[in-house]
C-alpha positions as CSV (number, residue, x, y, z in Angstrom):
1,M,31.4,51.3,-170.5
2,F,30.9,52.1,-166.8
3,K,32.3,55.5,-166.0
4,G,35.8,55.6,-164.4
5,L,36.5,51.9,-165.0
6,K,39.9,51.5,-166.8
7,P,42.0,48.5,-167.7
8,I,44.9,47.7,-165.4
9,N,48.3,46.4,-166.3
10,Y,48.6,42.8,-165.2
11,G,51.4,40.5,-166.2
12,G,52.6,42.9,-168.9
13,R,49.2,43.2,-170.6
14,E,46.1,45.3,-170.2
15,V,43.1,43.5,-168.7
16,W,39.8,44.6,-167.2
17,P,39.9,44.9,-163.4
18,L,37.4,42.1,-163.3
19,I,38.4,38.8,-161.7
20,E,36.6,35.5,-161.7
21,G,36.5,34.2,-158.1
22,G,38.1,30.8,-157.7
23,K,35.5,28.3,-156.5
24,G,37.0,25.0,-155.3
25,V,36.6,21.3,-156.2
26,A,35.9,21.4,-159.9
27,V,33.6,24.5,-160.0
28,S,36.0,27.2,-161.5
29,N,37.4,25.1,-164.3
30,H,39.0,25.6,-167.7
31,S,35.7,26.3,-169.4
32,S,34.6,29.2,-167.2
33,S,38.1,30.7,-166.5
34,G,39.3,30.4,-170.0
35,A,36.2,32.2,-171.3
36,W,36.6,34.9,-168.6
37,A,40.2,35.6,-169.7
38,A,39.1,35.5,-173.4
39,A,36.6,38.3,-172.5
40,G,39.5,40.4,-171.3
41,G,39.4,39.8,-167.5
42,I,41.4,37.5,-165.2
43,G,40.0,34.0,-165.1
44,T,40.7,31.8,-162.1
45,V,41.2,28.0,-162.3
46,S,40.5,26.3,-159.0
47,A,43.5,24.1,-158.1
48,V,41.6,22.5,-155.3
49,N,41.0,18.9,-156.5
50,A,40.3,19.9,-160.1
51,D,39.1,17.3,-162.6
52,S,41.4,15.3,-164.9
53,Y,39.9,13.6,-168.0
54,D,40.1,10.3,-169.7
55,A,40.8,9.7,-173.4
56,F,37.1,10.4,-174.2
57,G,37.0,13.7,-172.3
58,N,35.1,12.4,-169.3
59,P,36.1,13.5,-165.8
60,I,38.1,10.8,-164.0
61,P,36.4,9.8,-160.7
62,Q,38.7,10.4,-157.8
63,I,38.7,7.0,-156.2
64,Y,41.1,6.2,-153.4
65,H,42.8,2.8,-153.0
66,G,45.3,3.4,-150.1
67,R,44.7,1.5,-146.9
68,T,45.9,4.4,-144.7
69,R,45.0,8.0,-144.6
70,R,48.6,8.9,-145.5
71,E,48.5,6.8,-148.6
72,R,45.1,8.2,-149.6
73,H,46.5,11.7,-149.0
74,D,49.3,11.1,-151.4
75,E,46.8,10.0,-154.0
76,L,44.8,13.1,-153.4
77,V,47.8,15.4,-153.9
78,A,48.6,13.5,-157.1
79,Y,45.0,13.9,-158.3
80,A,45.1,17.6,-157.4
81,I,48.3,18.3,-159.4
82,E,47.2,16.4,-162.5
83,G,43.8,18.0,-162.5
84,A,45.0,21.5,-162.0
85,V,47.7,21.2,-164.7
86,E,45.1,19.9,-167.2
87,Q,42.7,22.7,-166.3
88,V,45.3,25.4,-166.7
89,K,46.4,24.1,-170.1
90,R,42.9,24.0,-171.4
91,A,42.0,27.4,-169.9
92,F,45.2,28.9,-171.5
93,D,44.2,27.5,-174.9
94,I,40.6,28.9,-174.6
95,A,41.9,32.4,-173.5
96,G,43.8,32.6,-176.8
97,G,46.4,35.1,-175.5
98,K,43.7,37.5,-174.1
99,G,43.2,38.4,-170.4
100,A,45.1,36.3,-167.9
101,I,44.8,33.0,-166.1
102,N,45.3,32.7,-162.3
103,I,45.0,29.7,-160.1
104,N,43.4,29.6,-156.7
105,V,44.4,27.4,-153.8
106,L,43.4,27.2,-150.2
107,W,46.3,27.4,-147.8
108,E,44.5,25.1,-145.4
109,M,43.9,22.4,-148.0
110,G,45.9,19.2,-147.5
111,G,49.3,19.3,-149.2
112,A,48.8,22.9,-150.4
113,Q,52.5,23.6,-150.9
114,K,53.1,20.3,-152.7
115,V,50.2,21.1,-155.0
116,L,51.4,24.6,-155.7
117,H,54.9,23.4,-156.6
118,G,53.6,20.6,-158.7
119,V,51.2,22.8,-160.7
120,L,53.5,25.8,-161.2
121,E,56.4,23.5,-162.3
122,R,54.4,22.1,-165.1
123,T,52.5,25.2,-166.3
124,K,55.3,27.7,-166.8
125,G,54.3,30.6,-169.0
126,M,50.6,29.9,-168.6
127,V,49.7,31.0,-165.0
128,A,49.9,34.7,-164.3
129,G,49.2,34.6,-160.6
130,V,48.1,32.6,-157.6
131,T,45.3,33.7,-155.3
132,C,45.3,32.1,-151.9
133,G,43.3,32.4,-148.7
134,A,41.8,30.2,-146.0
135,G,44.6,30.6,-143.5
136,M,47.8,32.7,-143.3
137,P,49.8,31.7,-146.4
138,Y,53.2,33.0,-145.4
139,K,55.0,30.9,-147.9
140,L,52.9,32.0,-150.8
141,S,55.2,34.9,-151.9
142,E,58.3,32.7,-151.7
143,I,56.8,30.0,-153.9
144,A,55.3,32.4,-156.4
145,A,58.6,34.3,-156.7
146,H,60.4,31.0,-157.3
147,Y,58.3,30.4,-160.4
148,G,58.2,34.0,-161.5
149,V,54.4,34.4,-161.1
150,Y,52.4,37.0,-159.2
151,Y,50.7,36.3,-155.9
152,L,47.4,37.7,-154.7
153,P,46.8,37.0,-151.0
154,I,43.2,36.9,-149.8
155,V,42.6,38.7,-146.5
156,S,39.6,40.1,-144.6
157,S,41.4,42.8,-142.7
158,G,44.4,45.2,-142.8
159,R,45.7,43.5,-139.7
160,A,46.0,40.1,-141.4
161,F,47.8,41.7,-144.3
162,R,50.2,43.5,-142.0
163,A,51.2,40.2,-140.4
164,L,51.8,38.6,-143.8
165,W,53.7,41.6,-145.2
166,K,56.1,41.9,-142.2
167,R,56.8,38.3,-141.9
168,A,57.3,37.3,-145.6
169,Y,55.7,39.3,-148.4
170,S,58.0,42.4,-148.1
171,K,60.9,40.1,-149.2
172,A,59.1,39.5,-152.5
173,A,57.3,42.8,-153.0
174,E,57.8,42.9,-156.7
175,W,55.6,39.8,-157.2
176,L,52.6,41.2,-155.2
177,A,50.0,41.8,-158.0
178,A,47.1,42.7,-155.8
179,V,45.5,42.1,-152.4
180,V,42.1,40.5,-152.3
181,Y,39.8,41.9,-149.6
182,E,37.2,39.2,-149.1
183,D,34.3,40.4,-147.1
184,P,33.7,37.9,-144.3
185,W,30.0,38.6,-144.1
186,L,29.2,38.7,-147.9
187,A,31.5,36.3,-149.7
188,G,30.6,32.7,-150.4
189,G,32.7,29.7,-149.3
190,H,35.1,30.0,-146.4
191,N,35.3,33.4,-144.6
192,G,38.0,35.0,-142.5
193,L,35.9,36.2,-139.6
194,S,38.1,36.7,-136.5
195,N,37.0,36.0,-133.0
196,A,36.7,39.7,-132.4
197,E,34.0,40.1,-135.1
198,D,30.4,39.3,-134.7
199,P,29.0,37.0,-137.4
200,L,25.6,38.5,-136.9
201,K,26.7,42.1,-137.3
202,P,28.1,42.8,-140.8
203,E,30.5,45.8,-141.1
204,D,30.6,48.3,-143.9
205,P,33.5,47.1,-146.2
206,Y,34.6,50.7,-147.1
207,P,36.4,51.5,-143.8
208,R,37.9,48.1,-143.7
209,V,39.3,48.4,-147.3
210,K,40.5,51.9,-146.5
211,A,42.3,50.5,-143.5
212,L,43.8,47.8,-145.7
213,R,45.1,50.5,-148.1
214,D,46.5,52.5,-145.3
215,T,48.4,49.3,-144.1
216,M,49.7,48.8,-147.7
217,R,50.9,52.4,-147.8
218,E,52.7,52.0,-144.5
219,G,54.6,49.1,-146.2
220,G,55.6,51.3,-149.1
221,I,53.2,49.6,-151.6
222,S,52.1,51.7,-154.5
223,D,48.5,52.7,-154.9
224,D,48.7,51.1,-158.4
225,V,48.7,47.7,-156.7
226,P,45.0,47.0,-156.7
227,I,42.8,46.0,-153.8
228,V,40.3,43.5,-155.2
229,M,36.9,43.8,-153.6
230,A,35.4,40.3,-153.2
231,G,32.1,39.3,-151.7
232,G,28.8,41.0,-152.4
233,V,29.9,42.3,-155.8
234,W,27.0,42.1,-158.3
235,Y,26.5,45.5,-160.1
236,L,29.5,47.8,-160.6
237,R,27.2,50.7,-160.2
238,D,26.8,49.8,-156.5
239,W,30.6,50.6,-156.2
240,N,30.6,53.9,-158.1
241,D,32.1,55.7,-155.1
242,W,35.0,53.2,-154.9
243,I,36.2,53.7,-158.5
244,D,38.8,56.5,-159.0
245,N,38.7,57.2,-155.3
246,P,42.1,58.5,-154.1
247,E,41.4,57.2,-150.6
248,L,41.3,53.7,-151.8
249,G,43.8,53.7,-154.7
250,S,43.4,51.2,-157.5
251,I,40.4,48.9,-157.1
252,A,39.5,45.8,-158.9
253,F,36.4,43.6,-158.5
254,Q,36.0,39.8,-158.0
255,F,32.9,38.0,-159.1
256,G,32.5,34.6,-157.5
257,T,28.8,33.9,-157.5
258,R,27.6,35.4,-160.9
259,P,29.9,33.2,-163.0
260,L,28.1,30.1,-161.6
261,L,25.1,30.9,-163.9
262,T,26.8,31.0,-167.4
263,Q,26.8,28.6,-170.3
264,E,30.4,27.8,-169.7
265,S,30.0,27.1,-165.9
266,P,30.6,23.4,-165.3
267,I,28.1,23.0,-162.5
268,P,25.2,20.6,-163.1
269,Q,21.9,22.0,-164.5
270,V,20.0,21.2,-161.4
271,W,22.4,23.4,-159.4
272,K,22.0,26.3,-161.9
273,D,18.2,25.9,-161.7
274,K,18.3,26.1,-157.9
275,L,20.3,29.4,-158.0
276,T,17.4,31.2,-159.8
277,H,15.0,30.4,-157.0
278,L,17.0,31.6,-154.0
279,K,15.5,34.3,-151.8
280,E,17.3,37.0,-149.7
281,G,18.4,35.3,-146.4
282,D,18.7,31.9,-148.0
283,I,22.5,32.0,-147.5
284,L,23.7,31.0,-144.0
285,L,27.0,32.0,-142.4
286,H,27.8,29.0,-140.4
287,R,30.6,27.2,-138.6
288,F,30.1,23.5,-139.4
289,S,33.0,23.3,-141.8
290,P,35.7,20.8,-140.7
291,T,38.3,23.6,-141.4
292,G,37.1,25.5,-138.3
293,F,36.5,28.6,-140.4
294,Y,33.1,30.2,-140.9
295,S,31.7,29.7,-144.3
296,S,28.6,30.8,-146.3
297,A,26.4,28.4,-148.2
298,V,22.7,27.9,-149.2
299,R,20.6,27.0,-146.1
300,N,19.3,23.8,-147.8
301,P,18.3,20.5,-146.1
302,F,22.0,19.5,-145.9
303,L,22.8,22.6,-143.7
304,R,19.5,22.4,-141.8
305,N,20.3,18.8,-140.9
306,L,23.7,20.0,-139.4
307,E,21.9,22.8,-137.5
308,A,19.4,20.3,-136.1
309,R,22.1,17.8,-135.2
310,S,24.0,20.4,-133.1
311,E,20.7,21.4,-131.4
312,R,20.3,17.8,-130.2
313,Q,23.3,18.3,-128.0
314,I,23.9,18.0,-124.2
315,A,26.9,18.5,-122.0
316,F,28.1,15.6,-119.8
317,S,30.4,15.0,-116.9
318,L,32.3,11.7,-116.3
319,E,31.5,12.0,-112.6
320,H,28.6,13.0,-110.3
321,A,29.3,16.8,-109.9
322,G,27.5,20.1,-109.7
323,D,24.2,20.0,-111.7
324,H,25.2,16.7,-113.4
325,T,23.3,14.5,-111.0
326,Y,21.6,11.9,-113.2
327,Q,23.1,9.0,-115.2
328,L,22.3,9.1,-118.9
329,D,20.3,5.9,-119.7
330,V,19.7,6.4,-123.5
331,G,22.0,6.6,-126.5
332,V,25.2,5.4,-124.7
333,K,26.7,2.2,-123.4
334,G,27.8,2.2,-119.8
335,K,27.0,4.5,-116.9
336,N,29.8,7.0,-117.1
337,F,27.8,9.9,-118.4
338,W,26.3,12.3,-115.8
339,V,23.9,14.9,-117.0
340,T,21.5,17.5,-115.7
341,P,17.8,16.5,-115.0
342,G,16.6,18.7,-117.9
343,D,19.1,17.2,-120.3
344,L,18.2,13.7,-119.3
345,L,14.6,14.4,-120.3
346,R,15.6,16.0,-123.6
347,A,17.9,13.0,-124.4
348,R,15.0,10.6,-123.7
349,E,12.7,12.6,-126.0
350,W,15.3,12.5,-128.8
351,F,15.8,8.8,-128.3
352,G,12.0,8.3,-128.6
353,A,12.0,10.3,-131.8
354,G,14.5,7.9,-133.4
355,F,17.8,9.6,-132.5
356,T,19.1,6.6,-130.6
357,S,22.8,7.0,-130.8
358,A,24.8,9.6,-128.8
359,L,28.2,10.5,-130.2
360,K,30.9,12.3,-128.2
361,T,32.3,15.6,-129.4
362,P,35.7,17.2,-128.5
363,D,33.8,19.6,-126.2
364,N,32.5,17.1,-123.7
365,T,29.1,17.1,-125.2
366,L,27.0,14.4,-126.8
367,V,25.0,14.8,-130.0
368,F,22.1,12.5,-130.8
369,V,21.8,11.0,-134.3
370,T,19.9,8.1,-135.9
371,E,21.7,4.8,-136.4
372,A,21.9,5.5,-140.2
373,E,23.5,8.9,-139.5
374,R,26.0,7.3,-137.1
375,A,27.0,4.7,-139.7
376,E,27.5,7.4,-142.3
377,I,29.5,9.6,-140.0
378,R,31.8,6.8,-138.9
379,K,32.3,5.6,-142.5
380,D,33.2,9.1,-143.8
381,Q,35.6,9.5,-140.9
382,T,37.2,6.2,-141.7
383,D,37.5,7.0,-145.4
384,C,39.2,10.3,-144.8
385,M,41.8,11.1,-147.5
386,G,43.4,14.1,-145.8
387,C,41.9,16.9,-148.0
388,L,42.7,19.5,-145.3
389,S,45.8,20.5,-143.5
390,H,43.7,20.1,-140.3
391,C,40.3,18.4,-140.3
392,G,38.0,18.7,-137.3
393,F,35.7,16.0,-138.6
394,S,38.3,13.3,-138.8
395,S,41.2,14.6,-136.7
396,W,43.6,14.4,-139.6
397,K,46.6,16.7,-139.8
398,D,48.9,16.6,-142.9
399,Y,52.3,16.6,-141.1
400,D,54.2,15.3,-138.1
401,D,52.1,12.6,-136.4
402,Y,49.1,13.1,-138.8
403,T,46.6,13.7,-136.1
404,T,45.2,16.9,-134.5
405,G,45.2,15.1,-131.1
406,R,41.5,16.0,-130.7
407,L,38.5,13.8,-130.8
408,A,36.9,13.6,-134.3
409,D,33.8,15.9,-134.3
410,P,30.5,14.3,-135.4
411,R,28.9,17.8,-135.7
412,S,30.9,18.4,-138.8
413,F,31.0,16.6,-142.2
414,C,33.4,15.3,-144.9
415,I,33.8,18.4,-147.1
416,Q,35.6,16.6,-149.9
417,K,32.8,14.1,-150.3
418,T,30.0,16.6,-150.5
419,L,31.8,19.1,-152.8
420,Q,32.8,16.4,-155.2
421,D,29.2,15.1,-155.2
422,I,27.5,18.4,-155.9
423,A,30.0,19.3,-158.6
424,H,29.4,16.1,-160.5
425,G,25.7,15.8,-160.6
426,G,24.7,15.2,-156.9
427,E,21.5,16.7,-155.6
428,P,22.1,20.3,-154.5
429,E,19.6,20.0,-151.7
430,N,21.5,17.2,-150.1
431,N,25.1,18.7,-150.4
432,L,27.0,21.7,-149.3
433,M,26.1,24.4,-151.8
434,F,28.5,27.3,-151.4
435,A,27.2,30.7,-152.6
436,G,27.7,34.4,-151.8
437,H,25.1,36.4,-149.9
438,S,24.0,38.2,-153.1
439,A,23.0,34.9,-154.8
440,F,19.3,35.8,-154.4
441,K,19.8,38.5,-157.1
442,F,19.7,35.8,-159.8
443,G,16.0,35.8,-159.2
444,Q,15.7,39.6,-159.3
445,D,18.2,40.7,-161.9
446,P,16.3,41.3,-165.2
447,F,19.4,40.1,-167.1
448,Y,18.3,36.5,-166.1
449,S,14.6,36.9,-166.9
450,N,12.8,34.3,-168.9
451,G,15.4,31.7,-167.9
452,F,18.2,33.5,-169.8
453,V,21.7,32.0,-169.1
454,P,24.5,34.2,-170.6
455,T,27.8,33.1,-172.0
456,V,30.8,34.4,-170.0
457,K,31.4,37.0,-172.7
458,Q,27.8,38.3,-172.4
459,L,28.2,38.4,-168.6
460,V,31.4,40.3,-168.7
461,D,30.0,42.8,-171.3
462,R,27.0,43.3,-169.0
463,I,29.1,43.9,-166.0
464,L,31.2,46.5,-167.9
465,T,28.0,48.5,-168.4
466,G,27.6,48.8,-164.6
467,D,24.8,46.2,-164.5
């Protein structure tokens, strides 16, 4: 047992302060989270478009029949509720009364509140808590309290928590189980970098977590309410100075990336194999997500293609003005696009290389793509099923007039399509492959030598030694 690490009281029972990070769209499912709870920790079922199963136990493909986005969005919410309920029930059975089961939702996912209500209504007594990030989930405390479950907001700064506490959480303080500090430079998936923070200059998490604890103390929150360190957590021995540290109060640890490579992890074998070959620096903090948030994923051909697409970009003016003195004569129809002399030459070069179609972005720029890329982009935008509350790629919004009012952005992508594909056997190289920035350690950690893939129980036991 790693020195200083003690069980915490969670939901009326003692559990290890080890939390499985919730990974969306069918990645943290009943198999992984149930096993994590059975090992004495807190398992997390992703309630983001989780899988349902047919009578033979096969995942039911999420196929959309609605003719409009609103109709497809309603189908998506129904899929999400059915899938998450099924996953929670199965995870609860696997846990066998040990540990605890949480669910994870993204506040910026389409229909988040409907999904939360739908899942919690049908899983009473099974879900201990709800973790929630990706946005400012003010209503989280109210919904959790209504169903008598704990809530664990995910923040990346004390400032963000202060806003949530003052506006809403202080009214349901008794249901606050923990505050998850997700490091925006280290965590996988979507990250909470603010405009004041430099994506290229990571900050030491210790002072940020200390500031979060200070904020919590200002609100009268007990030091027994843990801060969960998430992002970059691999070996507990790396966090020795955090455990039993009176400056920080109670600390727990969230593991998002390590549980990907376990026997119970539901991700396809080809994805697991890819994880063991990652090198340091292979994870890219980027801003291509249609959510508008930064996110971290493997810099594979899928991401490299998005990087290259954005580099084939020029600004335009709708009139002859300033440096925009030449009419664009490739990639567009009509003569309304005025560009600089240098950009005209670049556009002609891209056109000659096969990028023959120029698509407008919301920022008065044009990106050059192949005809095949253009067709795929337009089809994905047309097929949008409203998986986000606001989508930059398709201009969908899940309320009021159902549009963001901005031009759909061809520099982004359909996140639902690619995450469903990679989770169900699609090629990892050609899909968005979320991972934390410590994922390269799979190839360095002797625990995984000779191709060893642990069970979740073996992984948790290993973590508890400090390794």
